[in-house]
PDBQT receptor file of N, H, CA, C and O in Angstrom, charges set to zero:
ATOM      1  N   MET A   1      -9.181 -21.413   4.593  1.00  0.00    +0.000 N 
ATOM      2  CA  MET A   1     -10.274 -22.195   4.070  1.00  0.00    +0.000 C 
ATOM      3  C   MET A   1     -11.318 -21.295   3.427  1.00  0.00    +0.000 C 
ATOM      4  O   MET A   1     -11.805 -21.592   2.336  1.00  0.00    +0.000 OA
ATOM      5  N   GLY A   2     -11.663 -20.209   4.086  1.00  0.00    +0.000 N 
ATOM      6  H   GLY A   2     -11.267 -19.968   4.972  1.00  0.00    +0.000 HD
ATOM      7  CA  GLY A   2     -12.653 -19.349   3.484  1.00  0.00    +0.000 C 
ATOM      8  C   GLY A   2     -13.092 -18.240   4.414  1.00  0.00    +0.000 C 
ATOM      9  O   GLY A   2     -12.720 -18.190   5.586  1.00  0.00    +0.000 OA
ATOM     10  N   ILE A   3     -13.892 -17.356   3.857  1.00  0.00    +0.000 N 
ATOM     11  H   ILE A   3     -14.194 -17.397   2.905  1.00  0.00    +0.000 HD
ATOM     12  CA  ILE A   3     -14.432 -16.240   4.621  1.00  0.00    +0.000 C 
ATOM     13  C   ILE A   3     -15.901 -16.508   4.858  1.00  0.00    +0.000 C 
ATOM     14  O   ILE A   3     -16.661 -16.751   3.921  1.00  0.00    +0.000 OA
ATOM     15  N   GLY A   4     -16.293 -16.463   6.114  1.00  0.00    +0.000 N 
ATOM     16  H   GLY A   4     -15.676 -16.266   6.875  1.00  0.00    +0.000 HD
ATOM     17  CA  GLY A   4     -17.683 -16.685   6.477  1.00  0.00    +0.000 C 
ATOM     18  C   GLY A   4     -18.243 -15.473   7.195  1.00  0.00    +0.000 C 
ATOM     19  O   GLY A   4     -17.581 -14.443   7.317  1.00  0.00    +0.000 OA
ATOM     20  N   ALA A   5     -19.465 -15.610   7.666  1.00  0.00    +0.000 N 
ATOM     21  H   ALA A   5     -20.003 -16.447   7.567  1.00  0.00    +0.000 HD
ATOM     22  CA  ALA A   5     -20.122 -14.508   8.366  1.00  0.00    +0.000 C 
ATOM     23  C   ALA A   5     -19.369 -14.107   9.639  1.00  0.00    +0.000 C 
ATOM     24  O   ALA A   5     -19.202 -12.911   9.879  1.00  0.00    +0.000 OA
ATOM     25  N   PRO A   6     -18.899 -15.073  10.483  1.00  0.00    +0.000 N 
ATOM     26  CA  PRO A   6     -18.219 -14.652  11.712  1.00  0.00    +0.000 C 
ATOM     27  C   PRO A   6     -16.793 -14.175  11.482  1.00  0.00    +0.000 C 
ATOM     28  O   PRO A   6     -16.231 -13.500  12.344  1.00  0.00    +0.000 OA
ATOM     29  N   GLY A   7     -16.199 -14.504  10.353  1.00  0.00    +0.000 N 
ATOM     30  H   GLY A   7     -16.655 -15.053   9.653  1.00  0.00    +0.000 HD
ATOM     31  CA  GLY A   7     -14.815 -14.094  10.110  1.00  0.00    +0.000 C 
ATOM     32  C   GLY A   7     -14.144 -15.012   9.123  1.00  0.00    +0.000 C 
ATOM     33  O   GLY A   7     -14.785 -15.558   8.226  1.00  0.00    +0.000 OA
ATOM     34  N   LEU A   8     -12.853 -15.180   9.292  1.00  0.00    +0.000 N 
ATOM     35  H   LEU A   8     -12.332 -14.736  10.021  1.00  0.00    +0.000 HD
ATOM     36  CA  LEU A   8     -12.035 -15.972   8.384  1.00  0.00    +0.000 C 
ATOM     37  C   LEU A   8     -11.791 -17.342   8.998  1.00  0.00    +0.000 C 
ATOM     38  O   LEU A   8     -11.353 -17.442  10.144  1.00  0.00    +0.000 OA
ATOM     39  N   LEU A   9     -12.069 -18.384   8.253  1.00  0.00    +0.000 N 
ATOM     40  H   LEU A   9     -12.426 -18.304   7.322  1.00  0.00    +0.000 HD
ATOM     41  CA  LEU A   9     -11.836 -19.757   8.699  1.00  0.00    +0.000 C 
ATOM     42  C   LEU A   9     -10.559 -20.268   8.044  1.00  0.00    +0.000 C 
ATOM     43  O   LEU A   9     -10.375 -20.129   6.835  1.00  0.00    +0.000 OA
ATOM     44  N   PHE A  10      -9.689 -20.852   8.839  1.00  0.00    +0.000 N 
ATOM     45  H   PHE A  10      -9.838 -20.965   9.822  1.00  0.00    +0.000 HD
ATOM     46  CA  PHE A  10      -8.508 -21.487   8.261  1.00  0.00    +0.000 C 
ATOM     47  C   PHE A  10      -8.102 -22.685   9.091  1.00  0.00    +0.000 C 
ATOM     48  O   PHE A  10      -8.469 -22.815  10.259  1.00  0.00    +0.000 OA
ATOM     49  N   ARG A  11      -7.337 -23.555   8.461  1.00  0.00    +0.000 N 
ATOM     50  H   ARG A  11      -7.039 -23.450   7.512  1.00  0.00    +0.000 HD
ATOM     51  CA  ARG A  11      -6.902 -24.803   9.063  1.00  0.00    +0.000 C 
ATOM     52  C   ARG A  11      -5.463 -24.654   9.565  1.00  0.00    +0.000 C 
ATOM     53  O   ARG A  11      -4.645 -23.994   8.924  1.00  0.00    +0.000 OA
ATOM     54  N   TYR A  12      -5.162 -25.262  10.700  1.00  0.00    +0.000 N 
ATOM     55  H   TYR A  12      -5.827 -25.798  11.221  1.00  0.00    +0.000 HD
ATOM     56  CA  TYR A  12      -3.798 -25.248  11.223  1.00  0.00    +0.000 C 
ATOM     57  C   TYR A  12      -3.526 -26.569  11.922  1.00  0.00    +0.000 C 
ATOM     58  O   TYR A  12      -4.447 -27.332  12.215  1.00  0.00    +0.000 OA
ATOM     59  N   LYS A  13      -2.241 -26.834  12.188  1.00  0.00    +0.000 N 
ATOM     60  H   LYS A  13      -1.493 -26.214  11.950  1.00  0.00    +0.000 HD
ATOM     61  CA  LYS A  13      -1.837 -28.051  12.891  1.00  0.00    +0.000 C 
ATOM     62  C   LYS A  13      -1.474 -27.708  14.326  1.00  0.00    +0.000 C 
ATOM     63  O   LYS A  13      -0.704 -26.783  14.583  1.00  0.00    +0.000 OA
ATOM     64  N   ASP A  14      -2.041 -28.468  15.260  1.00  0.00    +0.000 N 
ATOM     65  H   ASP A  14      -2.667 -29.219  15.052  1.00  0.00    +0.000 HD
ATOM     66  CA  ASP A  14      -1.699 -28.343  16.668  1.00  0.00    +0.000 C 
ATOM     67  C   ASP A  14      -0.741 -29.485  16.984  1.00  0.00    +0.000 C 
ATOM     68  O   ASP A  14      -1.160 -30.630  17.152  1.00  0.00    +0.000 OA
ATOM     69  N   TYR A  15       0.547 -29.163  17.064  1.00  0.00    +0.000 N 
ATOM     70  H   TYR A  15       0.887 -28.233  16.927  1.00  0.00    +0.000 HD
ATOM     71  CA  TYR A  15       1.565 -30.203  17.221  1.00  0.00    +0.000 C 
ATOM     72  C   TYR A  15       1.586 -30.814  18.616  1.00  0.00    +0.000 C 
ATOM     73  O   TYR A  15       2.308 -31.783  18.849  1.00  0.00    +0.000 OA
ATOM     74  N   ARG A  16       0.813 -30.270  19.541  1.00  0.00    +0.000 N 
ATOM     75  H   ARG A  16       0.227 -29.483  19.351  1.00  0.00    +0.000 HD
ATOM     76  CA  ARG A  16       0.736 -30.873  20.875  1.00  0.00    +0.000 C 
ATOM     77  C   ARG A  16      -0.202 -32.068  20.892  1.00  0.00    +0.000 C 
ATOM     78  O   ARG A  16      -0.184 -32.856  21.838  1.00  0.00    +0.000 OA
ATOM     79  N   ARG A  17      -1.024 -32.210  19.855  1.00  0.00    +0.000 N 
ATOM     80  H   ARG A  17      -1.039 -31.570  19.087  1.00  0.00    +0.000 HD
ATOM     81  CA  ARG A  17      -1.984 -33.310  19.786  1.00  0.00    +0.000 C 
ATOM     82  C   ARG A  17      -1.503 -34.353  18.792  1.00  0.00    +0.000 C 
ATOM     83  O   ARG A  17      -0.695 -34.063  17.908  1.00  0.00    +0.000 OA
ATOM     84  N   ASP A  18      -2.008 -35.568  18.947  1.00  0.00    +0.000 N 
ATOM     85  H   ASP A  18      -2.664 -35.803  19.665  1.00  0.00    +0.000 HD
ATOM     86  CA  ASP A  18      -1.665 -36.659  18.041  1.00  0.00    +0.000 C 
ATOM     87  C   ASP A  18      -2.903 -37.110  17.288  1.00  0.00    +0.000 C 
ATOM     88  O   ASP A  18      -4.032 -36.862  17.708  1.00  0.00    +0.000 OA
ATOM     89  N   GLY A  19      -2.670 -37.774  16.173  1.00  0.00    +0.000 N 
ATOM     90  H   GLY A  19      -1.752 -37.976  15.831  1.00  0.00    +0.000 HD
ATOM     91  CA  GLY A  19      -3.766 -38.386  15.431  1.00  0.00    +0.000 C 
ATOM     92  C   GLY A  19      -4.631 -37.397  14.676  1.00  0.00    +0.000 C 
ATOM     93  O   GLY A  19      -4.155 -36.378  14.177  1.00  0.00    +0.000 OA
ATOM     94  N   ALA A  20      -5.918 -37.722  14.604  1.00  0.00    +0.000 N 
ATOM     95  H   ALA A  20      -6.305 -38.550  15.010  1.00  0.00    +0.000 HD
ATOM     96  CA  ALA A  20      -6.868 -36.925  13.831  1.00  0.00    +0.000 C 
ATOM     97  C   ALA A  20      -7.129 -35.567  14.472  1.00  0.00    +0.000 C 
ATOM     98  O   ALA A  20      -7.581 -34.643  13.795  1.00  0.00    +0.000 OA
ATOM     99  N   ASP A  21      -6.848 -35.433  15.777  1.00  0.00    +0.000 N 
ATOM    100  H   ASP A  21      -6.481 -36.184  16.327  1.00  0.00    +0.000 HD
ATOM    101  CA  ASP A  21      -7.094 -34.156  16.459  1.00  0.00    +0.000 C 
ATOM    102  C   ASP A  21      -6.047 -33.098  16.122  1.00  0.00    +0.000 C 
ATOM    103  O   ASP A  21      -6.191 -31.940  16.511  1.00  0.00    +0.000 OA
ATOM    104  N   ARG A  22      -4.990 -33.489  15.397  1.00  0.00    +0.000 N 
ATOM    105  H   ARG A  22      -4.873 -34.431  15.080  1.00  0.00    +0.000 HD
ATOM    106  CA  ARG A  22      -3.920 -32.548  15.089  1.00  0.00    +0.000 C 
ATOM    107  C   ARG A  22      -4.405 -31.416  14.178  1.00  0.00    +0.000 C 
ATOM    108  O   ARG A  22      -4.031 -30.260  14.378  1.00  0.00    +0.000 OA
ATOM    109  N   GLN A  23      -5.227 -31.736  13.189  1.00  0.00    +0.000 N 
ATOM    110  H   GLN A  23      -5.531 -32.675  13.026  1.00  0.00    +0.000 HD
ATOM    111  CA  GLN A  23      -5.787 -30.724  12.300  1.00  0.00    +0.000 C 
ATOM    112  C   GLN A  23      -6.909 -29.988  13.018  1.00  0.00    +0.000 C 
ATOM    113  O   GLN A  23      -7.869 -30.607  13.478  1.00  0.00    +0.000 OA
ATOM    114  N   GLN A  24      -6.792 -28.670  13.115  1.00  0.00    +0.000 N 
ATOM    115  H   GLN A  24      -6.012 -28.166  12.742  1.00  0.00    +0.000 HD
ATOM    116  CA  GLN A  24      -7.783 -27.854  13.790  1.00  0.00    +0.000 C 
ATOM    117  C   GLN A  24      -8.290 -26.776  12.837  1.00  0.00    +0.000 C 
ATOM    118  O   GLN A  24      -7.624 -26.441  11.857  1.00  0.00    +0.000 OA
ATOM    119  N   ILE A  25      -9.453 -26.245  13.124  1.00  0.00    +0.000 N 
ATOM    120  H   ILE A  25      -9.994 -26.517  13.919  1.00  0.00    +0.000 HD
ATOM    121  CA  ILE A  25     -10.012 -25.134  12.363  1.00  0.00    +0.000 C 
ATOM    122  C   ILE A  25     -10.200 -23.971  13.321  1.00  0.00    +0.000 C 
ATOM    123  O   ILE A  25     -10.746 -24.128  14.413  1.00  0.00    +0.000 OA
ATOM    124  N   MET A  26      -9.737 -22.789  12.892  1.00  0.00    +0.000 N 
ATOM    125  H   MET A  26      -9.294 -22.661  12.005  1.00  0.00    +0.000 HD
ATOM    126  CA  MET A  26      -9.835 -21.592  13.722  1.00  0.00    +0.000 C 
ATOM    127  C   MET A  26     -10.620 -20.531  12.969  1.00  0.00    +0.000 C 
ATOM    128  O   MET A  26     -10.492 -20.395  11.753  1.00  0.00    +0.000 OA
ATOM    129  N   THR A  27     -11.429 -19.786  13.699  1.00  0.00    +0.000 N 
ATOM    130  H   THR A  27     -11.532 -19.896  14.687  1.00  0.00    +0.000 HD
ATOM    131  CA  THR A  27     -12.167 -18.662  13.136  1.00  0.00    +0.000 C 
ATOM    132  C   THR A  27     -11.645 -17.387  13.783  1.00  0.00    +0.000 C 
ATOM    133  O   THR A  27     -11.631 -17.259  15.008  1.00  0.00    +0.000 OA
ATOM    134  N   LEU A  28     -11.216 -16.445  12.945  1.00  0.00    +0.000 N 
ATOM    135  H   LEU A  28     -11.227 -16.549  11.951  1.00  0.00    +0.000 HD
ATOM    136  CA  LEU A  28     -10.734 -15.161  13.435  1.00  0.00    +0.000 C 
ATOM    137  C   LEU A  28     -11.473 -14.037  12.725  1.00  0.00    +0.000 C 
ATOM    138  O   LEU A  28     -11.858 -14.168  11.563  1.00  0.00    +0.000 OA
ATOM    139  N   ALA A  29     -11.664 -12.937  13.433  1.00  0.00    +0.000 N 
ATOM    140  H   ALA A  29     -11.351 -12.831  14.377  1.00  0.00    +0.000 HD
ATOM    141  CA  ALA A  29     -12.173 -11.738  12.771  1.00  0.00    +0.000 C 
ATOM    142  C   ALA A  29     -11.120 -11.297  11.760  1.00  0.00    +0.000 C 
ATOM    143  O   ALA A  29      -9.926 -11.504  11.972  1.00  0.00    +0.000 OA
ATOM    144  N   ILE A  30     -11.553 -10.704  10.687  1.00  0.00    +0.000 N 
ATOM    145  H   ILE A  30     -12.524 -10.536  10.515  1.00  0.00    +0.000 HD
ATOM    146  CA  ILE A  30     -10.630 -10.336   9.617  1.00  0.00    +0.000 C 
ATOM    147  C   ILE A  30      -9.564  -9.366  10.128  1.00  0.00    +0.000 C 
ATOM    148  O   ILE A  30      -8.402  -9.476   9.739  1.00  0.00    +0.000 OA
ATOM    149  N   GLU A  31      -9.935  -8.428  10.985  1.00  0.00    +0.000 N 
ATOM    150  H   GLU A  31     -10.880  -8.339  11.301  1.00  0.00    +0.000 HD
ATOM    151  CA  GLU A  31      -8.967  -7.479  11.533  1.00  0.00    +0.000 C 
ATOM    152  C   GLU A  31      -7.895  -8.195  12.342  1.00  0.00    +0.000 C 
ATOM    153  O   GLU A  31      -6.717  -7.849  12.256  1.00  0.00    +0.000 OA
ATOM    154  N   GLU A  32      -8.297  -9.194  13.130  1.00  0.00    +0.000 N 
ATOM    155  H   GLU A  32      -9.254  -9.475  13.200  1.00  0.00    +0.000 HD
ATOM    156  CA  GLU A  32      -7.333  -9.948  13.938  1.00  0.00    +0.000 C 
ATOM    157  C   GLU A  32      -6.418 -10.773  13.052  1.00  0.00    +0.000 C 
ATOM    158  O   GLU A  32      -5.224 -10.873  13.333  1.00  0.00    +0.000 OA
ATOM    159  N   PHE A  33      -6.941 -11.363  11.998  1.00  0.00    +0.000 N 
ATOM    160  H   PHE A  33      -7.911 -11.282  11.769  1.00  0.00    +0.000 HD
ATOM    161  CA  PHE A  33      -6.110 -12.128  11.070  1.00  0.00    +0.000 C 
ATOM    162  C   PHE A  33      -5.066 -11.225  10.425  1.00  0.00    +0.000 C 
ATOM    163  O   PHE A  33      -3.898 -11.600  10.331  1.00  0.00    +0.000 OA
ATOM    164  N   ILE A  34      -5.477 -10.037   9.978  1.00  0.00    +0.000 N 
ATOM    165  H   ILE A  34      -6.426  -9.732  10.054  1.00  0.00    +0.000 HD
ATOM    166  CA  ILE A  34      -4.539  -9.111   9.351  1.00  0.00    +0.000 C 
ATOM    167  C   ILE A  34      -3.479  -8.674  10.353  1.00  0.00    +0.000 C 
ATOM    168  O   ILE A  34      -2.303  -8.571  10.002  1.00  0.00    +0.000 OA
ATOM    169  N   ARG A  35      -3.878  -8.413  11.603  1.00  0.00    +0.000 N 
ATOM    170  H   ARG A  35      -4.833  -8.496  11.889  1.00  0.00    +0.000 HD
ATOM    171  CA  ARG A  35      -2.919  -8.025  12.634  1.00  0.00    +0.000 C 
ATOM    172  C   ARG A  35      -1.869  -9.108  12.853  1.00  0.00    +0.000 C 
ATOM    173  O   ARG A  35      -0.674  -8.820  12.911  1.00  0.00    +0.000 OA
ATOM    174  N   ARG A  36      -2.321 -10.357  12.975  1.00  0.00    +0.000 N 
ATOM    175  H   ARG A  36      -3.292 -10.591  12.929  1.00  0.00    +0.000 HD
ATOM    176  CA  ARG A  36      -1.380 -11.469  13.189  1.00  0.00    +0.000 C 
ATOM    177  C   ARG A  36      -0.493 -11.687  11.977  1.00  0.00    +0.000 C 
ATOM    178  O   ARG A  36       0.691 -11.991  12.121  1.00  0.00    +0.000 OA
ATOM    179  N   PHE A  37      -1.057 -11.533  10.773  1.00  0.00    +0.000 N 
ATOM    180  H   PHE A  37      -2.019 -11.286  10.655  1.00  0.00    +0.000 HD
ATOM    181  CA  PHE A  37      -0.278 -11.698   9.552  1.00  0.00    +0.000 C 
ATOM    182  C   PHE A  37       0.816 -10.635   9.465  1.00  0.00    +0.000 C 
ATOM    183  O   PHE A  37       1.955 -10.938   9.110  1.00  0.00    +0.000 OA
ATOM    184  N   LEU A  38       0.466  -9.391   9.789  1.00  0.00    +0.000 N 
ATOM    185  H   LEU A  38      -0.459  -9.145  10.077  1.00  0.00    +0.000 HD
ATOM    186  CA  LEU A  38       1.444  -8.310   9.697  1.00  0.00    +0.000 C 
ATOM    187  C   LEU A  38       2.553  -8.430  10.730  1.00  0.00    +0.000 C 
ATOM    188  O   LEU A  38       3.637  -7.881  10.531  1.00  0.00    +0.000 OA
ATOM    189  N   LEU A  39       2.307  -9.133  11.827  1.00  0.00    +0.000 N 
ATOM    190  H   LEU A  39       1.426  -9.578  11.989  1.00  0.00    +0.000 HD
ATOM    191  CA  LEU A  39       3.377  -9.367  12.800  1.00  0.00    +0.000 C 
ATOM    192  C   LEU A  39       4.519 -10.159  12.173  1.00  0.00    +0.000 C 
ATOM    193  O   LEU A  39       5.674 -10.007  12.572  1.00  0.00    +0.000 OA
ATOM    194  N   HIS A  40       4.204 -11.004  11.195  1.00  0.00    +0.000 N 
ATOM    195  H   HIS A  40       3.266 -11.128  10.870  1.00  0.00    +0.000 HD
ATOM    196  CA  HIS A  40       5.223 -11.817  10.537  1.00  0.00    +0.000 C 
ATOM    197  C   HIS A  40       5.846 -11.117   9.353  1.00  0.00    +0.000 C 
ATOM    198  O   HIS A  40       6.961 -11.452   8.955  1.00  0.00    +0.000 OA
ATOM    199  N   VAL A  41       5.149 -10.148   8.780  1.00  0.00    +0.000 N 
ATOM    200  H   VAL A  41       4.243  -9.875   9.104  1.00  0.00    +0.000 HD
ATOM    201  CA  VAL A  41       5.607  -9.519   7.545  1.00  0.00    +0.000 C 
ATOM    202  C   VAL A  41       6.374  -8.231   7.808  1.00  0.00    +0.000 C 
ATOM    203  O   VAL A  41       7.422  -8.001   7.204  1.00  0.00    +0.000 OA
ATOM    204  N   LEU A  42       5.863  -7.387   8.701  1.00  0.00    +0.000 N 
ATOM    205  H   LEU A  42       5.012  -7.573   9.191  1.00  0.00    +0.000 HD
ATOM    206  CA  LEU A  42       6.487  -6.098   8.948  1.00  0.00    +0.000 C 
ATOM    207  C   LEU A  42       7.694  -6.246   9.864  1.00  0.00    +0.000 C 
ATOM    208  O   LEU A  42       7.692  -7.101  10.749  1.00  0.00    +0.000 OA
ATOM    209  N   PRO A  43       8.730  -5.423   9.667  1.00  0.00    +0.000 N 
ATOM    210  CA  PRO A  43       9.883  -5.470  10.571  1.00  0.00    +0.000 C 
ATOM    211  C   PRO A  43       9.513  -4.872  11.920  1.00  0.00    +0.000 C 
ATOM    212  O   PRO A  43       8.573  -4.085  12.028  1.00  0.00    +0.000 OA
ATOM    213  N   ARG A  44      10.265  -5.256  12.946  1.00  0.00    +0.000 N 
ATOM    214  H   ARG A  44      11.029  -5.896  12.858  1.00  0.00    +0.000 HD
ATOM    215  CA  ARG A  44      10.010  -4.746  14.293  1.00  0.00    +0.000 C 
ATOM    216  C   ARG A  44      10.644  -3.381  14.464  1.00  0.00    +0.000 C 
ATOM    217  O   ARG A  44      11.728  -3.116  13.944  1.00  0.00    +0.000 OA
ATOM    218  N   GLY A  45       9.968  -2.526  15.189  1.00  0.00    +0.000 N 
ATOM    219  H   GLY A  45       9.087  -2.741  15.611  1.00  0.00    +0.000 HD
ATOM    220  CA  GLY A  45      10.520  -1.228  15.553  1.00  0.00    +0.000 C 
ATOM    221  C   GLY A  45      10.615  -0.249  14.401  1.00  0.00    +0.000 C 
ATOM    222  O   GLY A  45      10.346  -0.590  13.250  1.00  0.00    +0.000 OA
ATOM    223  N   PRO A  46      11.001   0.968  14.728  1.00  0.00    +0.000 N 
ATOM    224  CA  PRO A  46      11.147   1.971  13.672  1.00  0.00    +0.000 C 
ATOM    225  C   PRO A  46      12.350   1.649  12.798  1.00  0.00    +0.000 C 
ATOM    226  O   PRO A  46      13.387   1.196  13.284  1.00  0.00    +0.000 OA
ATOM    227  N   GLN A  47      12.200   1.880  11.552  1.00  0.00    +0.000 N 
ATOM    228  H   GLN A  47      11.358   2.248  11.157  1.00  0.00    +0.000 HD
ATOM    229  CA  GLN A  47      13.268   1.602  10.601  1.00  0.00    +0.000 C 
ATOM    230  C   GLN A  47      13.875   2.914  10.130  1.00  0.00    +0.000 C 
ATOM    231  O   GLN A  47      13.193   3.937  10.061  1.00  0.00    +0.000 OA
ATOM    232  N   ASP A  48      15.157   2.876   9.807  1.00  0.00    +0.000 N 
ATOM    233  H   ASP A  48      15.711   2.046   9.862  1.00  0.00    +0.000 HD
ATOM    234  CA  ASP A  48      15.803   4.070   9.276  1.00  0.00    +0.000 C 
ATOM    235  C   ASP A  48      15.268   4.338   7.881  1.00  0.00    +0.000 C 
ATOM    236  O   ASP A  48      15.255   3.454   7.024  1.00  0.00    +0.000 OA
ATOM    237  N   GLN A  49      14.836   5.546   7.670  1.00  0.00    +0.000 N 
ATOM    238  H   GLN A  49      14.846   6.264   8.366  1.00  0.00    +0.000 HD
ATOM    239  CA  GLN A  49      14.340   5.940   6.367  1.00  0.00    +0.000 C 
ATOM    240  C   GLN A  49      15.500   6.531   5.577  1.00  0.00    +0.000 C 
ATOM    241  O   GLN A  49      16.333   7.238   6.144  1.00  0.00    +0.000 OA
ATOM    242  N   PRO A  50      15.568   6.256   4.293  1.00  0.00    +0.000 N 
ATOM    243  CA  PRO A  50      16.637   6.882   3.500  1.00  0.00    +0.000 C 
ATOM    244  C   PRO A  50      16.462   8.398   3.501  1.00  0.00    +0.000 C 
ATOM    245  O   PRO A  50      15.356   8.913   3.340  1.00  0.00    +0.000 OA
ATOM    246  N   ARG A  51      17.545   9.078   3.680  1.00  0.00    +0.000 N 
ATOM    247  H   ARG A  51      18.444   8.660   3.811  1.00  0.00    +0.000 HD
ATOM    248  CA  ARG A  51      17.470  10.540   3.754  1.00  0.00    +0.000 C 
ATOM    249  C   ARG A  51      17.337  11.114   2.358  1.00  0.00    +0.000 C 
ATOM    250  O   ARG A  51      17.988  10.666   1.414  1.00  0.00    +0.000 OA
ATOM    251  N   ALA A  52      16.494  12.099   2.253  1.00  0.00    +0.000 N 
ATOM    252  H   ALA A  52      15.965  12.463   3.020  1.00  0.00    +0.000 HD
ATOM    253  CA  ALA A  52      16.325  12.778   0.967  1.00  0.00    +0.000 C 
ATOM    254  C   ALA A  52      17.438  13.806   0.842  1.00  0.00    +0.000 C 
ATOM    255  O   ALA A  52      17.420  14.836   1.516  1.00  0.00    +0.000 OA
ATOM    256  N   ARG A  53      18.391  13.529  -0.007  1.00  0.00    +0.000 N 
ATOM    257  H   ARG A  53      18.405  12.693  -0.554  1.00  0.00    +0.000 HD
ATOM    258  CA  ARG A  53      19.504  14.444  -0.222  1.00  0.00    +0.000 C 
ATOM    259  C   ARG A  53      19.323  15.088  -1.584  1.00  0.00    +0.000 C 
ATOM    260  O   ARG A  53      18.732  14.517  -2.501  1.00  0.00    +0.000 OA
ATOM    261  N   SER A  54      19.842  16.271  -1.681  1.00  0.00    +0.000 N 
ATOM    262  H   SER A  54      20.322  16.736  -0.937  1.00  0.00    +0.000 HD
ATOM    263  CA  SER A  54      19.746  16.927  -2.981  1.00  0.00    +0.000 C 
ATOM    264  C   SER A  54      20.681  16.227  -3.955  1.00  0.00    +0.000 C 
ATOM    265  O   SER A  54      21.585  15.496  -3.549  1.00  0.00    +0.000 OA
ATOM    266  N   ARG A  55      20.463  16.450  -5.202  1.00  0.00    +0.000 N 
ATOM    267  H   ARG A  55      19.729  17.044  -5.532  1.00  0.00    +0.000 HD
ATOM    268  CA  ARG A  55      21.291  15.796  -6.232  1.00  0.00    +0.000 C 
ATOM    269  C   ARG A  55      22.716  16.301  -6.199  1.00  0.00    +0.000 C 
ATOM    270  O   ARG A  55      23.622  15.641  -6.707  1.00  0.00    +0.000 OA
ATOM    271  N   THR A  56      22.926  17.456  -5.611  1.00  0.00    +0.000 N 
ATOM    272  H   THR A  56      22.190  17.993  -5.198  1.00  0.00    +0.000 HD
ATOM    273  CA  THR A  56      24.259  18.025  -5.585  1.00  0.00    +0.000 C 
ATOM    274  C   THR A  56      25.040  17.658  -4.338  1.00  0.00    +0.000 C 
ATOM    275  O   THR A  56      26.163  18.126  -4.149  1.00  0.00    +0.000 OA
ATOM    276  N   ALA A  57      24.465  16.836  -3.492  1.00  0.00    +0.000 N 
ATOM    277  H   ALA A  57      23.553  16.456  -3.645  1.00  0.00    +0.000 HD
ATOM    278  CA  ALA A  57      25.174  16.456  -2.270  1.00  0.00    +0.000 C 
ATOM    279  C   ALA A  57      26.465  15.726  -2.628  1.00  0.00    +0.000 C 
ATOM    280  O   ALA A  57      26.461  14.786  -3.422  1.00  0.00    +0.000 OA
ATOM    281  N   GLY A  58      27.543  16.162  -2.043  1.00  0.00    +0.000 N 
ATOM    282  H   GLY A  58      27.546  16.926  -1.398  1.00  0.00    +0.000 HD
ATOM    283  CA  GLY A  58      28.828  15.533  -2.304  1.00  0.00    +0.000 C 
ATOM    284  C   GLY A  58      29.602  16.219  -3.414  1.00  0.00    +0.000 C 
ATOM    285  O   GLY A  58      30.799  15.974  -3.562  1.00  0.00    +0.000 OA
ATOM    286  N   ARG A  59      28.970  17.050  -4.180  1.00  0.00    +0.000 N 
ATOM    287  H   ARG A  59      27.997  17.249  -4.059  1.00  0.00    +0.000 HD
ATOM    288  CA  ARG A  59      29.682  17.798  -5.226  1.00  0.00    +0.000 C 
ATOM    289  C   ARG A  59      30.209  19.101  -4.647  1.00  0.00    +0.000 C 
ATOM    290  O   ARG A  59      29.563  19.735  -3.813  1.00  0.00    +0.000 OA
ATOM    291  N   ARG A  60      31.371  19.481  -5.094  1.00  0.00    +0.000 N 
ATOM    292  H   ARG A  60      31.895  18.966  -5.772  1.00  0.00    +0.000 HD
ATOM    293  CA  ARG A  60      31.935  20.755  -4.656  1.00  0.00    +0.000 C 
ATOM    294  C   ARG A  60      31.786  21.760  -5.802  1.00  0.00    +0.000 C 
ATOM    295  O   ARG A  60      31.909  21.409  -6.975  1.00  0.00    +0.000 OA
ATOM    296  N   PRO A  61      31.526  22.978  -5.443  1.00  0.00    +0.000 N 
ATOM    297  CA  PRO A  61      31.407  23.979  -6.511  1.00  0.00    +0.000 C 
ATOM    298  C   PRO A  61      32.739  24.145  -7.253  1.00  0.00    +0.000 C 
ATOM    299  O   PRO A  61      33.810  24.177  -6.647  1.00  0.00    +0.000 OA
ATOM    300  N   THR A  62      32.642  24.245  -8.533  1.00  0.00    +0.000 N 
ATOM    301  H   THR A  62      31.772  24.219  -9.025  1.00  0.00    +0.000 HD
ATOM    302  CA  THR A  62      33.859  24.426  -9.326  1.00  0.00    +0.000 C 
ATOM    303  C   THR A  62      34.208  25.901  -9.354  1.00  0.00    +0.000 C 
ATOM    304  O   THR A  62      33.326  26.757  -9.429  1.00  0.00    +0.000 OA
ATOM    305  N   SER A  63      35.492  26.191  -9.293  1.00  0.00    +0.000 N 
ATOM    306  H   SER A  63      36.208  25.496  -9.233  1.00  0.00    +0.000 HD
ATOM    307  CA  SER A  63      35.929  27.581  -9.345  1.00  0.00    +0.000 C 
ATOM    308  C   SER A  63      35.984  28.042 -10.800  1.00  0.00    +0.000 C 
ATOM    309  O   SER A  63      36.351  27.270 -11.686  1.00  0.00    +0.000 OA
ATOM    310  N   ARG A  64      35.624  29.280 -11.039  1.00  0.00    +0.000 N 
ATOM    311  H   ARG A  64      35.326  29.907 -10.319  1.00  0.00    +0.000 HD
ATOM    312  CA  ARG A  64      35.597  29.797 -12.411  1.00  0.00    +0.000 C 
ATOM    313  C   ARG A  64      36.799  30.585 -12.721  1.00  0.00    +0.000 C 
ATOM    314  O   ARG A  64      36.934  31.092 -13.834  1.00  0.00    +0.000 OA
TER     315      ARG A  64
């Protein structure tokens, strides 16, 4: 919804409630919002990084 003095305001649905009470408004500090957002975006745990290999990896020296 927007950014205010106390933090970030946004709307969400509480599926445990019925009727008009289902729509709720939550205020989070910006740091907490970013933390929760990154939980959904970033992969879990350490990821394998591609190994930096030289351009000649896999080539055999040619005999002269």
